[in-house]
C-alpha positions, -999 to 999 in steps of 0.1 A, spaced: -222 -636 -107 -242 -601 -122 -236 -589 -164 -215 -568 -151 -186 -588 -135 -193 -613 -161 -184 -590 -186 -151 -580 -162 -140 -616 -159 -141 -621 -201 -120 -594 -204 -97 -607 -178 -95 -643 -197 -90 -625 -230 -59 -612 -214 -38 -637 -200 -25 -673 -212 -36 -701 -180 -8 -734 -176 -46 -744 -158 -63 -738 -185 -90 -715 -162 -99 -744 -136 -108 -725 -109 -132 -701 -137 -146 -732 -158 -150 -752 -122 -178 -724 -109 -149 -712 -89 -157 -747 -66 -120 -755 -83 -102 -722 -66 -65 -723 -51 -59 -711 -15 -55 -674 -9 -59 -646 10 -68 -614 2 -41 -589 23 -56 -558 10 -32 -542 -19 -44 -540 -56 -30 -563 -73 -14 -591 -54 -30 -622 -28 -14 -640 -1 -5 -676 -21 -21 -705 9 -7 -733 -11 26 -743 -28 31 -730 -60 67 -728 -66 60 -739 -103 31 -716 -106 44 -684 -128 14 -665 -112 37 -671 -81 67 -658 -69 81 -660 -38 94 -632 -13 116 -640 19 98 -675 28 62 -667 15 44 -669 -13 24 -645 -41 5 -646 -66 -2 -624 -93 -30 -636 -114 -53 -612 -120 -85 -640 -125 -80 -655 -87 -74 -619 -77 -105 -609 -91 -126 -635 -75 -115 -632 -41 -119 -591 -45 -150 -592 -62 -171 -618 -60 -153 -633 -19 -141 -667 -31 
């Protein structure tokens, strides 16, 4: 991760509350929930059973993730 990416991630971290205490970031991106980018700017397809995740919402039988940090990680860092 370069300095620009670090700064952008710090801005995201400062703007949200995470019920998992930013485990994805603190683990060096080793503990990431399973998600898939499907081309929309602020949304991912959630590939886990995250009915209790505050960033997850259902549309029909599919769940979508709105976590800005997870979105950044998958879209910019390709993880």
